[in-house]
C-alpha positions, 0 to 999 in steps of 0.5 A: 497747597502748592509745592512752590510755596512749601519750597520757598519757606525758610527752614527753622535752621535757616531762620535761626542762622539768619544775620541780625538786622541790627548791629546794636548790641542790647539786652533782650529784655530790660534789666537792672542796669536800665531801671532806677531802683524803686521802692516797689522793685526793692520790696519785690526782691526783699519778698523773695529774700524773706521767703528764702530766709524763712526756709532757713529760719524754719530749719532753726525752729525744727532744730529747737523742737528736736532739742526740746524732744531730745532732753533737757541737756541738749535743749539747754545747749540749744537755748544757750545758743538761741539766747546769745546776742547772735542767736537773738539777732537771728531770731529777730531777723526771722521774726521780721522776715516772717511778718514782712513776708506775711504782710507781702502775702496779704498784698498779693492776696489783695492783688489776686482780687484785681484791686490795688493796681493803680500807682498810688495804691502800689506805692502805699502797699509797699510803704505799709509793708515796710513800716508795718513789718518793722512796727509789728516786729518791734511790738512783738519783741517788746511784748515778749520781753515784757512778759519775761 
């Protein structure tokens, strides 16, 4: 390699300091302002949100189990909170997040096999995830109330 070639190459600092070729200011990658909201995009965001909600809901489940192991007085206190309107609303949301995240996980498992990537299948999976999670959650709570 000749020394002339080496001296003519720009140093990394010079490359980074070079002036941009365009004066147009735009984002480096597409962002939410560019895309119109779609069901599949919304379901992807909700899948992440339900994952976070499951983390906090599992902490509540651990609190309930610790109360069960602590004794009848503390368990009655936690049961009273969980049985209130707000407590049941939180438990209903936890149930929905669990079912929704599980169905979304099945969708991702199918995608891991290389299937379901055509646009019709992607839309169908998104709708099935939403409708299925609502129906299964309501059915689970209806069965739970009928047993009690």
